[in-house]
C-alpha positions as CSV (number, residue, x, y, z in Angstrom):
1,M,-6.3,8.2,-19.1
2,T,-5.5,9.4,-15.4
3,L,-2.9,6.6,-15.0
4,L,-1.4,7.2,-18.4
5,S,-1.4,11.0,-17.9
6,S,0.5,10.1,-14.8
7,V,3.7,9.4,-16.6
8,V,4.0,13.0,-17.6
9,P,5.0,14.3,-14.1
10,F,7.1,11.0,-13.4
11,L,9.4,12.1,-16.3
12,I,9.3,16.1,-15.6
13,G,10.4,14.9,-11.8
14,W,13.2,12.7,-13.1
15,V,14.4,15.2,-15.7
16,L,14.3,18.0,-12.9
17,I,16.5,15.4,-10.7
18,A,19.1,14.6,-13.6
19,T,19.6,18.4,-14.8
20,A,19.3,19.9,-11.0
21,G,22.5,22.6,-9.9
22,V,20.7,23.8,-6.9
23,V,19.3,22.3,-4.2
24,Y,15.6,24.1,-4.8
25,Q,15.2,22.4,-7.8
26,L,15.4,18.9,-6.4
27,F,12.6,20.0,-3.7
28,V,10.7,21.0,-6.9
29,A,11.2,17.5,-8.3
30,R,10.3,15.9,-5.1
31,I,6.9,17.8,-5.1
32,V,6.4,17.2,-8.9
33,L,7.1,13.2,-8.1
34,G,4.8,13.2,-4.9
35,F,1.6,14.5,-7.3
36,A,3.0,11.7,-9.8
37,L,2.8,9.1,-6.9
38,A,-0.6,10.2,-5.9
39,F,-1.9,9.3,-9.1
40,A,-0.5,5.5,-8.6
41,F,-1.6,4.9,-5.4
42,T,-5.0,6.4,-5.8
43,V,-6.2,5.3,-9.0
44,V,-4.4,1.7,-9.2
45,P,-6.6,0.5,-6.4
46,M,-9.7,1.9,-7.9
47,Y,-8.9,0.3,-11.3
48,C,-7.7,-2.7,-9.8
49,G,-10.9,-3.2,-8.0
50,E,-13.4,-2.4,-10.9
51,I,-11.9,-4.5,-13.5
52,A,-10.9,-7.7,-11.1
53,E,-13.5,-10.6,-10.4
54,T,-14.3,-11.2,-6.7
55,S,-12.3,-14.3,-6.7
56,V,-9.0,-12.6,-7.8
57,R,-9.8,-9.3,-6.4
58,G,-7.4,-9.1,-3.3
59,A,-5.0,-11.0,-5.3
60,L,-4.8,-8.4,-7.9
61,G,-4.7,-5.3,-5.3
62,S,-2.2,-6.4,-3.4
63,F,0.3,-6.5,-6.3
64,L,0.5,-2.9,-5.6
65,Q,2.9,-3.6,-2.5
66,L,5.0,-6.2,-5.2
67,F,5.9,-3.8,-7.5
68,V,6.6,-1.1,-5.3
69,T,9.3,-3.4,-3.5
70,I,10.5,-4.3,-7.2
71,G,10.7,-0.9,-7.7
72,L,12.9,-0.5,-4.8
73,L,15.0,-3.5,-5.6
74,Y,15.6,-1.9,-8.8
75,A,17.0,1.2,-7.5
76,Y,19.2,-0.3,-4.8
77,A,20.7,-2.8,-7.1
78,I,21.4,-0.1,-10.0
79,G,21.9,2.9,-7.6
80,P,25.3,2.2,-6.2
81,F,27.1,1.5,-9.4
82,V,26.1,4.1,-11.5
83,S,26.8,7.9,-12.0
84,Y,24.0,10.3,-10.4
85,V,22.7,11.4,-13.8
86,A,22.8,7.9,-15.3
87,F,20.6,6.6,-12.0
88,A,18.1,9.5,-12.9
89,I,17.9,8.2,-16.4
90,V,17.3,4.3,-15.4
91,C,14.3,5.7,-12.9
92,A,13.0,7.4,-15.7
93,V,12.7,4.2,-18.0
94,P,10.2,2.2,-15.9
95,P,7.3,5.1,-16.5
96,V,7.7,5.0,-20.2
97,V,7.7,1.2,-20.1
98,F,4.6,1.7,-18.1
99,F,3.3,3.7,-21.0
100,A,3.9,1.4,-23.7
101,C,2.1,-1.3,-21.8
102,F,-0.6,0.0,-20.7
103,F,-1.8,1.9,-23.4
104,V,-3.6,-1.2,-24.8
105,M,-5.3,-2.1,-21.6
106,P,-8.9,-1.8,-21.5
107,E,-10.8,1.1,-19.7
108,S,-12.4,0.4,-16.5
109,P,-16.2,-1.3,-17.3
110,Y,-17.4,1.2,-14.2
111,H,-16.2,4.2,-16.1
112,L,-17.2,3.2,-19.4
113,V,-20.8,2.4,-18.1
114,K,-20.9,5.4,-16.4
115,I,-20.5,8.0,-19.2
116,G,-23.1,6.1,-21.2
117,K,-20.8,3.3,-23.5
118,R,-22.5,0.1,-22.5
119,E,-21.2,-1.7,-25.5
120,E,-17.8,-0.6,-25.1
121,A,-18.2,-1.5,-21.3
122,V,-19.3,-4.9,-22.6
123,Q,-16.3,-5.2,-24.9
124,A,-14.0,-4.5,-22.2
125,L,-15.6,-7.3,-19.7
126,A,-15.3,-9.9,-22.7
127,R,-11.8,-9.2,-23.3
128,L,-10.7,-8.7,-19.1
129,R,-12.5,-12.3,-18.9
130,K,-11.5,-13.8,-21.8
131,K,-15.1,-14.4,-22.5
132,S,-17.5,-13.7,-25.4
133,P,-19.7,-10.6,-25.0
134,A,-22.7,-12.6,-24.6
135,S,-21.3,-14.5,-21.4
136,V,-20.3,-11.1,-19.4
137,Q,-24.1,-9.8,-20.1
138,K,-24.9,-10.6,-16.5
139,E,-22.2,-8.9,-14.9
140,A,-22.7,-6.0,-17.1
141,D,-26.1,-5.5,-15.9
142,E,-24.9,-6.1,-12.4
143,I,-22.3,-2.9,-13.3
144,Q,-24.9,-1.1,-14.7
145,A,-27.3,-1.5,-11.8
146,A,-24.9,-0.4,-9.4
147,I,-23.7,3.1,-11.9
148,D,-27.7,3.3,-11.9
149,D,-27.8,3.3,-8.4
150,A,-24.9,5.6,-7.6
151,F,-26.5,8.0,-10.2
152,R,-29.7,8.0,-8.2
153,N,-27.5,8.8,-5.3
154,E,-25.0,11.1,-6.8
155,A,-22.3,11.9,-4.1
156,K,-20.9,14.7,-2.7
157,I,-17.9,15.4,-0.1
158,S,-20.5,15.8,2.2
159,D,-21.7,12.2,1.8
160,L,-18.8,10.7,2.7
161,F,-19.6,11.7,6.6
162,K,-23.5,11.8,6.1
163,V,-23.9,8.0,5.0
164,K,-23.0,5.7,7.3
165,A,-21.3,3.0,5.0
166,N,-19.4,6.0,3.2
167,L,-18.2,7.4,7.0
168,K,-17.2,3.8,8.2
169,A,-15.5,3.0,5.3
170,L,-13.4,6.1,5.5
171,I,-12.5,5.8,8.6
172,F,-11.4,2.0,8.5
173,T,-9.5,2.8,5.3
174,C,-7.6,6.2,7.0
175,L,-6.8,4.0,10.1
176,L,-5.3,1.4,8.0
177,V,-3.1,3.7,6.1
178,A,-2.3,5.5,9.2
179,F,-1.2,2.2,11.1
180,Q,0.4,1.2,7.9
181,Q,2.9,4.4,8.4
182,C,2.7,4.3,12.4
183,S,4.4,0.9,12.1
184,G,7.7,2.7,11.2
185,I,8.2,1.1,8.0
186,N,10.2,4.4,6.5
187,V,12.2,5.2,9.7
188,V,13.1,1.2,9.9
189,L,14.2,1.6,6.3
190,F,16.3,4.8,7.1
191,Y,18.2,3.3,9.8
192,M,19.0,0.1,7.8
193,G,22.4,1.5,7.3
194,S,23.1,1.8,11.3
195,I,21.3,-1.6,12.2
196,F,23.7,-3.2,10.1
197,K,26.5,-1.4,11.9
198,A,25.1,-2.1,14.9
199,A,25.2,-5.9,14.3
200,H,29.3,-5.0,13.1
201,S,28.1,-6.6,9.7
202,A,31.1,-7.0,7.1
203,L,28.9,-6.6,4.1
204,P,28.9,-3.1,2.3
205,D,25.9,-0.6,2.9
206,S,25.1,-1.3,-0.7
207,I,25.2,-4.7,-0.3
208,S,22.9,-4.7,2.7
209,T,20.4,-2.7,1.2
210,I,19.8,-5.0,-2.1
211,I,19.8,-7.9,0.7
212,V,16.9,-6.1,2.5
213,G,15.2,-5.2,-1.2
214,A,15.4,-8.8,-2.2
215,V,13.5,-9.9,0.8
216,Q,10.8,-7.0,0.7
217,T,10.1,-8.2,-3.0
218,A,10.2,-12.2,-2.2
219,T,7.9,-11.6,1.0
220,S,5.8,-9.5,-0.7
221,S,5.1,-12.0,-3.9
222,I,3.6,-14.1,-1.0
223,T,0.4,-12.0,-0.5
224,P,-1.3,-12.1,-3.8
225,L,-1.0,-16.3,-3.3
226,I,-2.9,-16.5,0.2
227,C,-4.9,-13.2,0.8
228,D,-7.6,-14.2,-1.2
229,K,-7.5,-17.9,0.9
230,L,-6.9,-16.8,4.3
231,G,-8.4,-13.4,3.9
232,R,-7.5,-10.1,4.9
233,R,-7.9,-9.5,8.6
234,M,-5.7,-12.6,9.2
235,L,-2.8,-11.6,7.2
236,L,-3.0,-8.0,9.0
237,I,-3.2,-9.6,12.6
238,T,-0.3,-11.8,11.7
239,S,1.8,-8.6,10.1
240,G,0.8,-6.9,13.0
241,I,2.1,-9.5,15.7
242,G,5.1,-9.9,13.4
243,E,6.0,-6.5,13.3
244,I,5.7,-5.8,17.1
245,V,7.8,-9.0,18.3
246,S,10.6,-7.7,15.9
247,L,10.5,-4.0,16.7
248,I,10.6,-4.9,20.8
249,A,13.5,-7.0,19.9
250,L,15.1,-4.1,17.6
251,G,14.5,-1.8,20.6
252,L,15.8,-4.3,23.2
253,Y,19.0,-4.7,21.4
254,M,19.3,-0.7,21.0
255,F,18.6,-0.2,24.8
256,L,21.0,-3.1,25.9
257,Q,23.9,-1.4,23.9
258,D,23.1,2.6,24.1
259,V,21.7,2.8,27.9
260,E,23.0,-0.2,29.9
261,K,26.1,0.0,27.8
262,S,26.0,-4.1,27.9
263,D,28.0,-6.4,26.0
264,V,25.9,-7.5,22.8
265,S,28.7,-9.1,20.5
266,G,26.6,-12.4,22.1
267,I,23.7,-11.4,20.0
268,S,24.8,-9.3,17.1
269,W,22.8,-11.1,15.1
270,L,19.6,-9.9,16.7
271,P,19.1,-6.9,14.7
272,I,19.6,-7.9,11.4
273,V,17.2,-10.8,12.0
274,S,14.6,-8.6,13.7
275,L,15.2,-6.2,10.6
276,V,14.7,-9.0,8.2
277,I,11.5,-10.4,10.1
278,F,10.0,-6.6,10.5
279,I,10.4,-6.2,6.7
280,A,9.1,-9.6,5.7
281,L,6.1,-9.4,7.9
282,Y,5.0,-6.0,6.8
283,C,5.1,-6.9,3.5
284,I,3.0,-9.7,3.7
285,G,0.3,-7.5,5.4
286,W,0.4,-4.2,6.3
287,G,2.2,-3.2,3.2
288,P,-0.2,-4.0,0.7
289,L,-3.3,-4.7,2.3
290,P,-4.8,-1.3,3.3
291,W,-4.6,-0.5,-0.6
292,T,-6.4,-3.8,-1.5
293,V,-9.2,-3.1,1.2
294,M,-9.2,0.7,-0.2
295,G,-9.9,-0.7,-3.3
296,E,-13.0,-2.7,-2.2
297,M,-14.9,-0.8,0.5
298,F,-16.2,2.4,-1.4
299,A,-19.2,2.6,-3.6
300,S,-18.5,3.7,-7.0
301,N,-20.1,7.1,-6.6
302,V,-17.8,7.9,-3.6
303,K,-14.4,6.0,-4.4
304,S,-12.5,8.6,-6.0
305,K,-13.2,11.1,-3.6
306,A,-12.5,8.6,-0.8
307,S,-9.6,7.3,-2.1
308,G,-7.9,10.8,-2.5
309,I,-8.7,11.5,1.2
310,T,-7.3,8.2,2.0
311,V,-4.5,8.7,0.1
312,S,-3.5,12.2,1.7
313,V,-3.9,10.9,5.3
314,C,-1.4,8.2,4.5
315,W,1.4,10.5,3.1
316,L,0.1,13.2,5.9
317,V,1.3,10.7,8.5
318,S,4.2,9.7,6.6
319,F,5.5,13.5,6.4
320,F,5.0,13.8,10.1
321,I,6.7,10.4,11.3
322,T,9.7,11.1,9.0
323,K,10.3,14.4,10.1
324,F,10.0,14.2,13.6
325,A,11.6,10.6,14.4
326,N,14.8,12.1,14.3
327,D,13.9,14.6,17.2
328,L,12.4,11.8,18.9
329,Q,15.3,9.4,18.6
330,E,17.7,12.6,20.1
331,L,15.0,13.3,22.8
332,F,14.4,9.6,24.0
333,G,16.8,7.3,22.4
334,Q,16.4,4.8,19.6
335,Y,15.1,2.2,21.3
336,L,12.2,4.1,22.5
337,L,11.0,5.1,18.9
338,F,11.2,1.3,18.1
339,W,9.3,0.6,21.4
340,L,6.7,3.6,20.3
341,F,6.0,2.1,16.9
342,A,5.2,-1.7,18.8
343,V,2.9,0.0,20.6
344,F,1.2,1.3,17.4
345,C,1.4,-1.7,16.0
346,V,-0.4,-3.4,18.8
347,L,-3.3,-0.8,18.7
348,S,-3.4,-1.8,14.6
349,V,-3.9,-5.3,16.0
350,L,-6.3,-4.9,18.3
351,F,-8.3,-2.7,15.5
352,T,-8.1,-5.2,13.0
353,F,-9.1,-8.1,15.5
354,F,-12.3,-6.1,16.9
355,I,-13.3,-3.5,14.4
356,L,-12.3,-4.2,10.8
357,P,-14.8,-6.2,8.8
358,E,-13.5,-8.8,6.3
359,T,-13.9,-8.3,2.7
360,K,-12.6,-11.1,1.3
361,G,-15.2,-12.9,-1.0
362,K,-17.7,-10.4,-0.6
363,S,-19.5,-8.5,-3.5
364,L,-19.7,-4.2,-2.8
365,Q,-23.2,-4.4,-2.1
366,Q,-22.7,-7.0,0.6
367,I,-19.4,-5.1,1.8
368,Q,-21.9,-2.0,1.7
369,N,-24.8,-3.6,3.5
370,E,-22.2,-4.8,6.5
371,L,-21.0,-1.4,6.7
372,S,-24.7,0.3,7.0
373,G,-25.3,-2.5,9.8
374,E,-27.6,-4.7,7.6
375,H,-25.2,-7.6,7.9
376,P,-23.2,-6.1,11.3
377,E,-21.4,-9.8,12.1
378,I,-17.9,-10.1,11.5
379,P,-17.4,-13.3,9.7
380,E,-15.0,-16.1,11.1
381,F,-11.6,-15.8,9.7
382,G,-11.3,-17.7,6.2
383,D,-14.9,-18.2,6.1
384,S,-16.3,-16.0,3.4
385,S,-20.0,-18.0,3.1
386,K,-20.9,-16.1,6.3
387,Q,-22.6,-12.8,5.3
């Protein structure tokens, strides 16, 4: 019901945009749409984590980033070719389609058990698993045990900081989303036009943007296929290394062009190739997986509170980076901005390699035990058998 109700602020936001006659109405529209977006980024990972079987939980969670990129490509491909009002109408269509499709989806079995509707939870599980109600009783019992334990330890906000497992999970997920934004993804996307111009691309901006959107969508579709095979940590590290190399290359091109005043015509291809590599590697790892891990790490009694805090941290960091990136560029140069993002990517790789536990193939209880220190060892990459 929370996700279904998010359609209302989405539609209100696009109506305000379509009918705006003064800039302040656009400000209000953006605030309303920001609230709507918070619904999706908070609740979708929770819902996916609660309905998915362990073997496909990572794949299902990583679909969030894939459909974000599909939405961007949808806007990129239509926006340049229709009127302002028509574009707002086109953007209001997906929430309506979502409502029509999602209305028939079952409620989370965890939520149904929590409110005392055990039989409805069994029916929902049977539908989700395509099995008979009798064959999902064991899983229903496990959910019941988890909920009963959660009720015995009913969580307050303070429990996020007092309970070791909760605190570590909150720190890990907040760092993940902070590193996601500190990779500079939004700034890189904002400067797409200037990067293509720096490469003396003959393609119009609208076509260049569509190409980048297609790359985002294509690479985001890879993660659901491999994240439950390779694990979250391996993909995050690979993604981070790719971001580091591409950001250093982008910064180097801008340094040679803007500071050294060198002839860069021989490497005019470098910014476009770096941009494509950066976006492709981001969409494989650091784009989707922080949300996947967020949906996996928290116990059910703190999940909603912790997810809300994590999403708030994500967009707060995004806000400050977006607001001050232009000031930093004017002060130090665009090349140094890209290199600064590369430094954050180095930190993200070190954090993932040395600190972040693997969640692939583990139940919620196993993850909680490891966070509590009962199973402190971090398994080898790709090995879900070592608990």
